[in-house]
mmJSON file of the N, C-alpha and C atoms, coordinates in Angstrom:
{"data_MODEL":{"atom_site":{
"group_PDB":["ATOM","ATOM","ATOM","ATOM","ATOM","ATOM","ATOM","ATOM","ATOM","ATOM","ATOM","ATOM","ATOM","ATOM","ATOM","ATOM","ATOM","ATOM","ATOM","ATOM","ATOM","ATOM","ATOM","ATOM","ATOM","ATOM","ATOM","ATOM","ATOM","ATOM","ATOM","ATOM","ATOM","ATOM","ATOM","ATOM","ATOM","ATOM","ATOM","ATOM","ATOM","ATOM","ATOM","ATOM","ATOM","ATOM","ATOM","ATOM","ATOM","ATOM","ATOM","ATOM","ATOM","ATOM","ATOM","ATOM","ATOM","ATOM","ATOM","ATOM","ATOM","ATOM","ATOM","ATOM","ATOM","ATOM","ATOM","ATOM","ATOM","ATOM","ATOM","ATOM","ATOM","ATOM","ATOM","ATOM","ATOM","ATOM","ATOM","ATOM","ATOM","ATOM","ATOM","ATOM","ATOM","ATOM","ATOM","ATOM","ATOM","ATOM","ATOM","ATOM","ATOM","ATOM","ATOM","ATOM","ATOM","ATOM","ATOM","ATOM","ATOM","ATOM","ATOM","ATOM","ATOM","ATOM","ATOM","ATOM","ATOM","ATOM","ATOM","ATOM","ATOM","ATOM","ATOM","ATOM","ATOM","ATOM","ATOM","ATOM","ATOM","ATOM","ATOM","ATOM","ATOM","ATOM","ATOM","ATOM","ATOM","ATOM","ATOM","ATOM","ATOM","ATOM","ATOM","ATOM","ATOM","ATOM","ATOM","ATOM","ATOM","ATOM","ATOM","ATOM","ATOM","ATOM","ATOM","ATOM","ATOM","ATOM","ATOM","ATOM","ATOM","ATOM","ATOM","ATOM","ATOM","ATOM","ATOM","ATOM","ATOM","ATOM","ATOM","ATOM","ATOM","ATOM","ATOM","ATOM","ATOM","ATOM","ATOM","ATOM","ATOM","ATOM","ATOM","ATOM","ATOM","ATOM","ATOM","ATOM","ATOM","ATOM","ATOM","ATOM","ATOM","ATOM","ATOM","ATOM","ATOM","ATOM","ATOM","ATOM","ATOM","ATOM","ATOM","ATOM","ATOM","ATOM","ATOM","ATOM","ATOM","ATOM","ATOM","ATOM","ATOM","ATOM","ATOM","ATOM","ATOM","ATOM","ATOM","ATOM","ATOM","ATOM","ATOM","ATOM","ATOM","ATOM","ATOM","ATOM","ATOM","ATOM"],
"id":[1,2,3,4,5,6,7,8,9,10,11,12,13,14,15,16,17,18,19,20,21,22,23,24,25,26,27,28,29,30,31,32,33,34,35,36,37,38,39,40,41,42,43,44,45,46,47,48,49,50,51,52,53,54,55,56,57,58,59,60,61,62,63,64,65,66,67,68,69,70,71,72,73,74,75,76,77,78,79,80,81,82,83,84,85,86,87,88,89,90,91,92,93,94,95,96,97,98,99,100,101,102,103,104,105,106,107,108,109,110,111,112,113,114,115,116,117,118,119,120,121,122,123,124,125,126,127,128,129,130,131,132,133,134,135,136,137,138,139,140,141,142,143,144,145,146,147,148,149,150,151,152,153,154,155,156,157,158,159,160,161,162,163,164,165,166,167,168,169,170,171,172,173,174,175,176,177,178,179,180,181,182,183,184,185,186,187,188,189,190,191,192,193,194,195,196,197,198,199,200,201,202,203,204,205,206,207,208,209,210,211,212,213,214,215,216,217,218,219,220,221,222],
"type_symbol":["N","C","C","N","C","C","N","C","C","N","C","C","N","C","C","N","C","C","N","C","C","N","C","C","N","C","C","N","C","C","N","C","C","N","C","C","N","C","C","N","C","C","N","C","C","N","C","C","N","C","C","N","C","C","N","C","C","N","C","C","N","C","C","N","C","C","N","C","C","N","C","C","N","C","C","N","C","C","N","C","C","N","C","C","N","C","C","N","C","C","N","C","C","N","C","C","N","C","C","N","C","C","N","C","C","N","C","C","N","C","C","N","C","C","N","C","C","N","C","C","N","C","C","N","C","C","N","C","C","N","C","C","N","C","C","N","C","C","N","C","C","N","C","C","N","C","C","N","C","C","N","C","C","N","C","C","N","C","C","N","C","C","N","C","C","N","C","C","N","C","C","N","C","C","N","C","C","N","C","C","N","C","C","N","C","C","N","C","C","N","C","C","N","C","C","N","C","C","N","C","C","N","C","C","N","C","C","N","C","C","N","C","C","N","C","C","N","C","C","N","C","C"],
"label_atom_id":["N","CA","C","N","CA","C","N","CA","C","N","CA","C","N","CA","C","N","CA","C","N","CA","C","N","CA","C","N","CA","C","N","CA","C","N","CA","C","N","CA","C","N","CA","C","N","CA","C","N","CA","C","N","CA","C","N","CA","C","N","CA","C","N","CA","C","N","CA","C","N","CA","C","N","CA","C","N","CA","C","N","CA","C","N","CA","C","N","CA","C","N","CA","C","N","CA","C","N","CA","C","N","CA","C","N","CA","C","N","CA","C","N","CA","C","N","CA","C","N","CA","C","N","CA","C","N","CA","C","N","CA","C","N","CA","C","N","CA","C","N","CA","C","N","CA","C","N","CA","C","N","CA","C","N","CA","C","N","CA","C","N","CA","C","N","CA","C","N","CA","C","N","CA","C","N","CA","C","N","CA","C","N","CA","C","N","CA","C","N","CA","C","N","CA","C","N","CA","C","N","CA","C","N","CA","C","N","CA","C","N","CA","C","N","CA","C","N","CA","C","N","CA","C","N","CA","C","N","CA","C","N","CA","C","N","CA","C","N","CA","C","N","CA","C","N","CA","C","N","CA","C","N","CA","C","N","CA","C"],
"label_alt_id":[null,null,null,null,null,null,null,null,null,null,null,null,null,null,null,null,null,null,null,null,null,null,null,null,null,null,null,null,null,null,null,null,null,null,null,null,null,null,null,null,null,null,null,null,null,null,null,null,null,null,null,null,null,null,null,null,null,null,null,null,null,null,null,null,null,null,null,null,null,null,null,null,null,null,null,null,null,null,null,null,null,null,null,null,null,null,null,null,null,null,null,null,null,null,null,null,null,null,null,null,null,null,null,null,null,null,null,null,null,null,null,null,null,null,null,null,null,null,null,null,null,null,null,null,null,null,null,null,null,null,null,null,null,null,null,null,null,null,null,null,null,null,null,null,null,null,null,null,null,null,null,null,null,null,null,null,null,null,null,null,null,null,null,null,null,null,null,null,null,null,null,null,null,null,null,null,null,null,null,null,null,null,null,null,null,null,null,null,null,null,null,null,null,null,null,null,null,null,null,null,null,null,null,null,null,null,null,null,null,null,null,null,null,null,null,null,null,null,null,null,null,null],
"label_comp_id":["MET","MET","MET","THR","THR","THR","GLN","GLN","GLN","MET","MET","MET","THR","THR","THR","GLN","GLN","GLN","THR","THR","THR","LEU","LEU","LEU","THR","THR","THR","THR","THR","THR","THR","THR","THR","PRO","PRO","PRO","ALA","ALA","ALA","ALA","ALA","ALA","ASP","ASP","ASP","ASP","ASP","ASP","LEU","LEU","LEU","VAL","VAL","VAL","VAL","VAL","VAL","PRO","PRO","PRO","PHE","PHE","PHE","HIS","HIS","HIS","CYS","CYS","CYS","ASP","ASP","ASP","ARG","ARG","ARG","CYS","CYS","CYS","GLY","GLY","GLY","ALA","ALA","ALA","LEU","LEU","LEU","ALA","ALA","ALA","LYS","LYS","LYS","VAL","VAL","VAL","ARG","ARG","ARG","VAL","VAL","VAL","VAL","VAL","VAL","LEU","LEU","LEU","ALA","ALA","ALA","ASN","ASN","ASN","GLY","GLY","GLY","SER","SER","SER","ASP","ASP","ASP","LEU","LEU","LEU","VAL","VAL","VAL","PHE","PHE","PHE","CYS","CYS","CYS","GLY","GLY","GLY","HIS","HIS","HIS","HIS","HIS","HIS","ALA","ALA","ALA","ARG","ARG","ARG","GLU","GLU","GLU","TYR","TYR","TYR","GLU","GLU","GLU","GLY","GLY","GLY","LYS","LYS","LYS","LEU","LEU","LEU","ARG","ARG","ARG","ASP","ASP","ASP","ILE","ILE","ILE","ALA","ALA","ALA","VAL","VAL","VAL","ASP","ASP","ASP","ILE","ILE","ILE","ILE","ILE","ILE","ASP","ASP","ASP","THR","THR","THR","GLU","GLU","GLU","GLY","GLY","GLY","GLU","GLU","GLU","GLN","GLN","GLN","ARG","ARG","ARG","VAL","VAL","VAL","THR","THR","THR","ALA","ALA","ALA"],
"label_asym_id":["A","A","A","A","A","A","A","A","A","A","A","A","A","A","A","A","A","A","A","A","A","A","A","A","A","A","A","A","A","A","A","A","A","A","A","A","A","A","A","A","A","A","A","A","A","A","A","A","A","A","A","A","A","A","A","A","A","A","A","A","A","A","A","A","A","A","A","A","A","A","A","A","A","A","A","A","A","A","A","A","A","A","A","A","A","A","A","A","A","A","A","A","A","A","A","A","A","A","A","A","A","A","A","A","A","A","A","A","A","A","A","A","A","A","A","A","A","A","A","A","A","A","A","A","A","A","A","A","A","A","A","A","A","A","A","A","A","A","A","A","A","A","A","A","A","A","A","A","A","A","A","A","A","A","A","A","A","A","A","A","A","A","A","A","A","A","A","A","A","A","A","A","A","A","A","A","A","A","A","A","A","A","A","A","A","A","A","A","A","A","A","A","A","A","A","A","A","A","A","A","A","A","A","A","A","A","A","A","A","A","A","A","A","A","A","A","A","A","A","A","A","A"],
"label_entity_id":["1","1","1","1","1","1","1","1","1","1","1","1","1","1","1","1","1","1","1","1","1","1","1","1","1","1","1","1","1","1","1","1","1","1","1","1","1","1","1","1","1","1","1","1","1","1","1","1","1","1","1","1","1","1","1","1","1","1","1","1","1","1","1","1","1","1","1","1","1","1","1","1","1","1","1","1","1","1","1","1","1","1","1","1","1","1","1","1","1","1","1","1","1","1","1","1","1","1","1","1","1","1","1","1","1","1","1","1","1","1","1","1","1","1","1","1","1","1","1","1","1","1","1","1","1","1","1","1","1","1","1","1","1","1","1","1","1","1","1","1","1","1","1","1","1","1","1","1","1","1","1","1","1","1","1","1","1","1","1","1","1","1","1","1","1","1","1","1","1","1","1","1","1","1","1","1","1","1","1","1","1","1","1","1","1","1","1","1","1","1","1","1","1","1","1","1","1","1","1","1","1","1","1","1","1","1","1","1","1","1","1","1","1","1","1","1","1","1","1","1","1","1"],
"label_seq_id":[1,1,1,2,2,2,3,3,3,4,4,4,5,5,5,6,6,6,7,7,7,8,8,8,9,9,9,10,10,10,11,11,11,12,12,12,13,13,13,14,14,14,15,15,15,16,16,16,17,17,17,18,18,18,19,19,19,20,20,20,21,21,21,22,22,22,23,23,23,24,24,24,25,25,25,26,26,26,27,27,27,28,28,28,29,29,29,30,30,30,31,31,31,32,32,32,33,33,33,34,34,34,35,35,35,36,36,36,37,37,37,38,38,38,39,39,39,40,40,40,41,41,41,42,42,42,43,43,43,44,44,44,45,45,45,46,46,46,47,47,47,48,48,48,49,49,49,50,50,50,51,51,51,52,52,52,53,53,53,54,54,54,55,55,55,56,56,56,57,57,57,58,58,58,59,59,59,60,60,60,61,61,61,62,62,62,63,63,63,64,64,64,65,65,65,66,66,66,67,67,67,68,68,68,69,69,69,70,70,70,71,71,71,72,72,72,73,73,73,74,74,74],
"pdbx_PDB_ins_code":[null,null,null,null,null,null,null,null,null,null,null,null,null,null,null,null,null,null,null,null,null,null,null,null,null,null,null,null,null,null,null,null,null,null,null,null,null,null,null,null,null,null,null,null,null,null,null,null,null,null,null,null,null,null,null,null,null,null,null,null,null,null,null,null,null,null,null,null,null,null,null,null,null,null,null,null,null,null,null,null,null,null,null,null,null,null,null,null,null,null,null,null,null,null,null,null,null,null,null,null,null,null,null,null,null,null,null,null,null,null,null,null,null,null,null,null,null,null,null,null,null,null,null,null,null,null,null,null,null,null,null,null,null,null,null,null,null,null,null,null,null,null,null,null,null,null,null,null,null,null,null,null,null,null,null,null,null,null,null,null,null,null,null,null,null,null,null,null,null,null,null,null,null,null,null,null,null,null,null,null,null,null,null,null,null,null,null,null,null,null,null,null,null,null,null,null,null,null,null,null,null,null,null,null,null,null,null,null,null,null,null,null,null,null,null,null,null,null,null,null,null,null],
"Cartn_x":[18.159,18.82,17.563,17.408,16.232,16.494,15.383,15.384,14.975,15.462,15.384,14.195,13.365,12.311,12.471,12.535,12.941,11.543,11.565,10.541,10.752,9.759,9.739,9.39,9.867,9.249,8.908,7.987,7.644,8.164,7.935,8.133,7.002,7.219,6.1,5.296,4.231,3.429,4.043,3.67,4.238,3.685,2.277,1.785,2.517,3.302,4.132,5.435,5.626,6.79,6.848,6.638,6.094,7.716,8.302,9.68,10.775,11.501,12.341,13.257,13.5,14.49,15.552,16.788,17.983,18.455,19.272,19.687,20.625,20.569,21.308,22.679,22.905,24.415,25.393,24.596,25.174,24.574,23.681,23.085,22.101,21.955,21.171,19.554,18.652,17.242,16.82,16.05,15.802,14.43,14.488,13.457,12.52,13.345,12.944,13.188,12.024,12.061,11.635,12.622,12.666,12.286,10.794,10.675,10.969,11.707,12.171,11.297,11.463,10.554,10.535,11.822,11.417,10.966,10.259,9.719,10.63,11.771,12.816,12.718,13.304,13.545,14.846,14.939,16.121,15.679,16.491,16.009,16.962,16.822,18.001,17.641,18.602,18.301,17.998,17.602,17.45,18.435,19.836,21.109,21.343,21.066,21.673,20.638,19.319,18.426,18.319,18.669,18.713,20.121,21.338,22.272,22.23,21.443,21.022,19.856,19.338,17.772,17.752,18.492,18.655,18.391,19.479,19.858,18.658,18.014,16.886,15.472,15.288,14.26,14.175,15.658,15.922,15.388,15.236,15.388,14.205,13.212,12.528,11.117,10.201,8.581,8.126,8.554,7.891,8.9,8.492,9.514,8.547,8.948,7.972,8.655,8.359,9.023,8.159,9.288,8.366,8.276,8.611,8.412,6.797,6.95,5.425,4.316,4.951,3.987,3.736,4.475,4.589,4.778,3.793,4.39,4.444,5.473,5.749,6.158,5.54,5.781,6.647,7.435,8.602,8.482],
"Cartn_y":[-23.686,-22.389,-21.805,-20.994,-19.945,-18.762,-17.8,-16.852,-15.499,-14.491,-13.325,-12.606,-12.166,-11.052,-9.821,-8.716,-7.317,-7.125,-6.604,-5.733,-4.385,-3.585,-2.166,-1.48,-0.899,-0.573,1.328,1.498,2.965,3.583,4.702,5.342,5.319,4.987,4.762,6.257,6.313,7.299,7.685,9.009,9.83,8.712,8.421,7.56,6.036,5.702,4.498,4.71,5.804,6.076,5.6,4.48,3.936,3.312,2.608,2.132,3.096,3.103,4.406,4.497,5.544,5.445,6.454,6.112,6.691,7.615,8.853,9.81,9.246,9.518,9.064,9.632,10.455,11.196,10.721,10.564,10.03,8.945,8.629,7.322,7.872,9.046,9.45,9.178,9.217,9.158,10.046,9.965,10.729,11.716,12.723,13.618,14.141,14.082,15.018,13.712,13.658,13.077,13.716,13.694,14.512,13.694,13.611,12.962,13.75,12.972,13.291,13.283,13.785,13.901,12.516,11.546,10.214,9.242,9.484,8.69,8.211,8.365,8.246,8.966,8.548,9.699,9.636,10.835,10.732,10.957,10.522,10.781,11.559,12.666,13.422,13.456,13.613,14.01,15.654,16.142,17.537,18.333,17.858,18.768,18.708,17.681,17.528,18.193,18.174,18.702,20.175,20.909,22.286,22.48,21.7,22.047,22.185,21.198,20.992,21.503,22.312,22.909,23.368,24.514,25.198,24.229,23.488,22.489,21.304,21.0,19.993,20.814,22.015,22.608,22.592,22.492,22.745,21.561,20.358,19.028,18.27,18.742,18.044,18.016,17.302,17.493,17.477,16.817,17.204,17.039,17.968,17.697,17.552,16.419,16.121,15.973,16.717,16.804,15.738,14.443,13.057,13.677,14.555,14.715,15.409,16.339,16.967,16.7,15.964,15.85,16.775,17.733,19.048,18.79,18.959,18.615,19.632,19.964,21.264,20.949,21.509,20.85,22.1,21.641,22.232,22.782],
"Cartn_z":[-26.904,-26.401,-26.353,-25.063,-24.481,-25.275,-25.704,-26.085,-25.113,-24.865,-23.895,-24.554,-23.898,-24.539,-23.713,-24.46,-23.93,-23.32,-22.302,-21.176,-21.259,-21.789,-21.429,-20.063,-19.501,-18.335,-18.574,-17.7,-17.556,-16.145,-15.951,-14.832,-13.897,-12.775,-11.816,-11.682,-11.272,-11.039,-9.687,-9.364,-7.935,-6.772,-7.008,-5.996,-5.524,-6.638,-6.532,-5.714,-5.419,-4.537,-2.957,-2.824,-1.574,-1.109,-1.849,-1.664,-1.498,-0.584,-0.61,-1.733,-2.479,-3.402,-3.184,-3.629,-3.288,-4.179,-3.55,-4.754,-5.902,-7.033,-8.308,-8.128,-7.1,-7.17,-6.156,-4.726,-3.7,-2.82,-3.278,-2.417,-1.242,-1.055,0.236,-0.12,1.016,0.506,-0.303,-1.473,-2.489,-1.931,-2.173,-1.833,-3.13,-4.215,-5.39,-6.583,-7.394,-8.325,-9.782,-10.878,-11.973,-13.274,-13.825,-14.764,-16.143,-16.99,-18.185,-19.463,-20.627,-21.841,-22.335,-22.08,-22.771,-21.763,-20.562,-19.713,-18.706,-18.433,-17.699,-16.452,-15.345,-14.316,-13.514,-12.632,-11.847,-10.586,-9.832,-8.283,-7.287,-6.792,-6.043,-4.487,-3.613,-2.245,-2.269,-1.212,-1.221,-1.763,-1.122,-1.465,-2.758,-3.473,-5.226,-5.95,-5.295,-6.258,-6.114,-5.314,-5.236,-5.703,-5.756,-6.391,-8.057,-8.299,-9.969,-10.401,-9.797,-9.851,-11.083,-11.668,-12.668,-13.95,-13.963,-14.951,-15.243,-14.068,-14.257,-14.509,-14.446,-14.681,-16.285,-17.008,-18.201,-19.161,-18.332,-19.165,-18.688,-17.568,-16.863,-17.527,-17.588,-17.972,-16.626,-15.543,-14.023,-13.204,-12.164,-11.142,-9.663,-9.097,-7.835,-6.437,-5.806,-4.28,-3.241,-3.462,-2.569,-1.097,-0.433,0.861,0.965,0.124,0.68,-0.746,-1.548,-2.752,-3.475,-3.489,-4.362,-6.113,-6.546,-7.933,-8.701,-9.512,-10.09,-11.496,-12.389,-13.787,-14.461,-15.327,-15.604,-16.871],
"occupancy":[1.0,1.0,1.0,1.0,1.0,1.0,1.0,1.0,1.0,1.0,1.0,1.0,1.0,1.0,1.0,1.0,1.0,1.0,1.0,1.0,1.0,1.0,1.0,1.0,1.0,1.0,1.0,1.0,1.0,1.0,1.0,1.0,1.0,1.0,1.0,1.0,1.0,1.0,1.0,1.0,1.0,1.0,1.0,1.0,1.0,1.0,1.0,1.0,1.0,1.0,1.0,1.0,1.0,1.0,1.0,1.0,1.0,1.0,1.0,1.0,1.0,1.0,1.0,1.0,1.0,1.0,1.0,1.0,1.0,1.0,1.0,1.0,1.0,1.0,1.0,1.0,1.0,1.0,1.0,1.0,1.0,1.0,1.0,1.0,1.0,1.0,1.0,1.0,1.0,1.0,1.0,1.0,1.0,1.0,1.0,1.0,1.0,1.0,1.0,1.0,1.0,1.0,1.0,1.0,1.0,1.0,1.0,1.0,1.0,1.0,1.0,1.0,1.0,1.0,1.0,1.0,1.0,1.0,1.0,1.0,1.0,1.0,1.0,1.0,1.0,1.0,1.0,1.0,1.0,1.0,1.0,1.0,1.0,1.0,1.0,1.0,1.0,1.0,1.0,1.0,1.0,1.0,1.0,1.0,1.0,1.0,1.0,1.0,1.0,1.0,1.0,1.0,1.0,1.0,1.0,1.0,1.0,1.0,1.0,1.0,1.0,1.0,1.0,1.0,1.0,1.0,1.0,1.0,1.0,1.0,1.0,1.0,1.0,1.0,1.0,1.0,1.0,1.0,1.0,1.0,1.0,1.0,1.0,1.0,1.0,1.0,1.0,1.0,1.0,1.0,1.0,1.0,1.0,1.0,1.0,1.0,1.0,1.0,1.0,1.0,1.0,1.0,1.0,1.0,1.0,1.0,1.0,1.0,1.0,1.0,1.0,1.0,1.0,1.0,1.0,1.0,1.0,1.0,1.0,1.0,1.0,1.0],
"B_iso_or_equiv":[0.0,0.0,0.0,0.0,0.0,0.0,0.0,0.0,0.0,0.0,0.0,0.0,0.0,0.0,0.0,0.0,0.0,0.0,0.0,0.0,0.0,0.0,0.0,0.0,0.0,0.0,0.0,0.0,0.0,0.0,0.0,0.0,0.0,0.0,0.0,0.0,0.0,0.0,0.0,0.0,0.0,0.0,0.0,0.0,0.0,0.0,0.0,0.0,0.0,0.0,0.0,0.0,0.0,0.0,0.0,0.0,0.0,0.0,0.0,0.0,0.0,0.0,0.0,0.0,0.0,0.0,0.0,0.0,0.0,0.0,0.0,0.0,0.0,0.0,0.0,0.0,0.0,0.0,0.0,0.0,0.0,0.0,0.0,0.0,0.0,0.0,0.0,0.0,0.0,0.0,0.0,0.0,0.0,0.0,0.0,0.0,0.0,0.0,0.0,0.0,0.0,0.0,0.0,0.0,0.0,0.0,0.0,0.0,0.0,0.0,0.0,0.0,0.0,0.0,0.0,0.0,0.0,0.0,0.0,0.0,0.0,0.0,0.0,0.0,0.0,0.0,0.0,0.0,0.0,0.0,0.0,0.0,0.0,0.0,0.0,0.0,0.0,0.0,0.0,0.0,0.0,0.0,0.0,0.0,0.0,0.0,0.0,0.0,0.0,0.0,0.0,0.0,0.0,0.0,0.0,0.0,0.0,0.0,0.0,0.0,0.0,0.0,0.0,0.0,0.0,0.0,0.0,0.0,0.0,0.0,0.0,0.0,0.0,0.0,0.0,0.0,0.0,0.0,0.0,0.0,0.0,0.0,0.0,0.0,0.0,0.0,0.0,0.0,0.0,0.0,0.0,0.0,0.0,0.0,0.0,0.0,0.0,0.0,0.0,0.0,0.0,0.0,0.0,0.0,0.0,0.0,0.0,0.0,0.0,0.0,0.0,0.0,0.0,0.0,0.0,0.0,0.0,0.0,0.0,0.0,0.0,0.0],
"pdbx_formal_charge":[null,null,null,null,null,null,null,null,null,null,null,null,null,null,null,null,null,null,null,null,null,null,null,null,null,null,null,null,null,null,null,null,null,null,null,null,null,null,null,null,null,null,null,null,null,null,null,null,null,null,null,null,null,null,null,null,null,null,null,null,null,null,null,null,null,null,null,null,null,null,null,null,null,null,null,null,null,null,null,null,null,null,null,null,null,null,null,null,null,null,null,null,null,null,null,null,null,null,null,null,null,null,null,null,null,null,null,null,null,null,null,null,null,null,null,null,null,null,null,null,null,null,null,null,null,null,null,null,null,null,null,null,null,null,null,null,null,null,null,null,null,null,null,null,null,null,null,null,null,null,null,null,null,null,null,null,null,null,null,null,null,null,null,null,null,null,null,null,null,null,null,null,null,null,null,null,null,null,null,null,null,null,null,null,null,null,null,null,null,null,null,null,null,null,null,null,null,null,null,null,null,null,null,null,null,null,null,null,null,null,null,null,null,null,null,null,null,null,null,null,null,null],
"auth_seq_id":[1,1,1,2,2,2,3,3,3,4,4,4,5,5,5,6,6,6,7,7,7,8,8,8,9,9,9,10,10,10,11,11,11,12,12,12,13,13,13,14,14,14,15,15,15,16,16,16,17,17,17,18,18,18,19,19,19,20,20,20,21,21,21,22,22,22,23,23,23,24,24,24,25,25,25,26,26,26,27,27,27,28,28,28,29,29,29,30,30,30,31,31,31,32,32,32,33,33,33,34,34,34,35,35,35,36,36,36,37,37,37,38,38,38,39,39,39,40,40,40,41,41,41,42,42,42,43,43,43,44,44,44,45,45,45,46,46,46,47,47,47,48,48,48,49,49,49,50,50,50,51,51,51,52,52,52,53,53,53,54,54,54,55,55,55,56,56,56,57,57,57,58,58,58,59,59,59,60,60,60,61,61,61,62,62,62,63,63,63,64,64,64,65,65,65,66,66,66,67,67,67,68,68,68,69,69,69,70,70,70,71,71,71,72,72,72,73,73,73,74,74,74],
"auth_comp_id":["MET","MET","MET","THR","THR","THR","GLN","GLN","GLN","MET","MET","MET","THR","THR","THR","GLN","GLN","GLN","THR","THR","THR","LEU","LEU","LEU","THR","THR","THR","THR","THR","THR","THR","THR","THR","PRO","PRO","PRO","ALA","ALA","ALA","ALA","ALA","ALA","ASP","ASP","ASP","ASP","ASP","ASP","LEU","LEU","LEU","VAL","VAL","VAL","VAL","VAL","VAL","PRO","PRO","PRO","PHE","PHE","PHE","HIS","HIS","HIS","CYS","CYS","CYS","ASP","ASP","ASP","ARG","ARG","ARG","CYS","CYS","CYS","GLY","GLY","GLY","ALA","ALA","ALA","LEU","LEU","LEU","ALA","ALA","ALA","LYS","LYS","LYS","VAL","VAL","VAL","ARG","ARG","ARG","VAL","VAL","VAL","VAL","VAL","VAL","LEU","LEU","LEU","ALA","ALA","ALA","ASN","ASN","ASN","GLY","GLY","GLY","SER","SER","SER","ASP","ASP","ASP","LEU","LEU","LEU","VAL","VAL","VAL","PHE","PHE","PHE","CYS","CYS","CYS","GLY","GLY","GLY","HIS","HIS","HIS","HIS","HIS","HIS","ALA","ALA","ALA","ARG","ARG","ARG","GLU","GLU","GLU","TYR","TYR","TYR","GLU","GLU","GLU","GLY","GLY","GLY","LYS","LYS","LYS","LEU","LEU","LEU","ARG","ARG","ARG","ASP","ASP","ASP","ILE","ILE","ILE","ALA","ALA","ALA","VAL","VAL","VAL","ASP","ASP","ASP","ILE","ILE","ILE","ILE","ILE","ILE","ASP","ASP","ASP","THR","THR","THR","GLU","GLU","GLU","GLY","GLY","GLY","GLU","GLU","GLU","GLN","GLN","GLN","ARG","ARG","ARG","VAL","VAL","VAL","THR","THR","THR","ALA","ALA","ALA"],
"auth_asym_id":["A","A","A","A","A","A","A","A","A","A","A","A","A","A","A","A","A","A","A","A","A","A","A","A","A","A","A","A","A","A","A","A","A","A","A","A","A","A","A","A","A","A","A","A","A","A","A","A","A","A","A","A","A","A","A","A","A","A","A","A","A","A","A","A","A","A","A","A","A","A","A","A","A","A","A","A","A","A","A","A","A","A","A","A","A","A","A","A","A","A","A","A","A","A","A","A","A","A","A","A","A","A","A","A","A","A","A","A","A","A","A","A","A","A","A","A","A","A","A","A","A","A","A","A","A","A","A","A","A","A","A","A","A","A","A","A","A","A","A","A","A","A","A","A","A","A","A","A","A","A","A","A","A","A","A","A","A","A","A","A","A","A","A","A","A","A","A","A","A","A","A","A","A","A","A","A","A","A","A","A","A","A","A","A","A","A","A","A","A","A","A","A","A","A","A","A","A","A","A","A","A","A","A","A","A","A","A","A","A","A","A","A","A","A","A","A","A","A","A","A","A","A"],
"auth_atom_id":["N","CA","C","N","CA","C","N","CA","C","N","CA","C","N","CA","C","N","CA","C","N","CA","C","N","CA","C","N","CA","C","N","CA","C","N","CA","C","N","CA","C","N","CA","C","N","CA","C","N","CA","C","N","CA","C","N","CA","C","N","CA","C","N","CA","C","N","CA","C","N","CA","C","N","CA","C","N","CA","C","N","CA","C","N","CA","C","N","CA","C","N","CA","C","N","CA","C","N","CA","C","N","CA","C","N","CA","C","N","CA","C","N","CA","C","N","CA","C","N","CA","C","N","CA","C","N","CA","C","N","CA","C","N","CA","C","N","CA","C","N","CA","C","N","CA","C","N","CA","C","N","CA","C","N","CA","C","N","CA","C","N","CA","C","N","CA","C","N","CA","C","N","CA","C","N","CA","C","N","CA","C","N","CA","C","N","CA","C","N","CA","C","N","CA","C","N","CA","C","N","CA","C","N","CA","C","N","CA","C","N","CA","C","N","CA","C","N","CA","C","N","CA","C","N","CA","C","N","CA","C","N","CA","C","N","CA","C","N","CA","C","N","CA","C","N","CA","C","N","CA","C","N","CA","C","N","CA","C"],
"pdbx_PDB_model_num":[1,1,1,1,1,1,1,1,1,1,1,1,1,1,1,1,1,1,1,1,1,1,1,1,1,1,1,1,1,1,1,1,1,1,1,1,1,1,1,1,1,1,1,1,1,1,1,1,1,1,1,1,1,1,1,1,1,1,1,1,1,1,1,1,1,1,1,1,1,1,1,1,1,1,1,1,1,1,1,1,1,1,1,1,1,1,1,1,1,1,1,1,1,1,1,1,1,1,1,1,1,1,1,1,1,1,1,1,1,1,1,1,1,1,1,1,1,1,1,1,1,1,1,1,1,1,1,1,1,1,1,1,1,1,1,1,1,1,1,1,1,1,1,1,1,1,1,1,1,1,1,1,1,1,1,1,1,1,1,1,1,1,1,1,1,1,1,1,1,1,1,1,1,1,1,1,1,1,1,1,1,1,1,1,1,1,1,1,1,1,1,1,1,1,1,1,1,1,1,1,1,1,1,1,1,1,1,1,1,1,1,1,1,1,1,1,1,1,1,1,1,1]
}}}
C-alpha cells in the first residue's frame, strides 16, 4: 500500500496572480485578494469586496486590489 504525504502550501505573492481567480462568493472574476493571519486567502469580485469590506478589514492582514495592484495593509 502506498502512503500519502501531506504537502503544505502557502498563499502566492501578489505577483503570482497571473492566472485569473474567481470570487469565492459568486464565481465572477476576482478583483480583490484578502490575506488572512493564518496565511490563507480569500478572493472576491468588486461587488462582494465592497459588500464585505468592513468585516474583511477586521480579519485581514493584507488586502490587495488586483486590478490596480493597490496594496492596503489592514
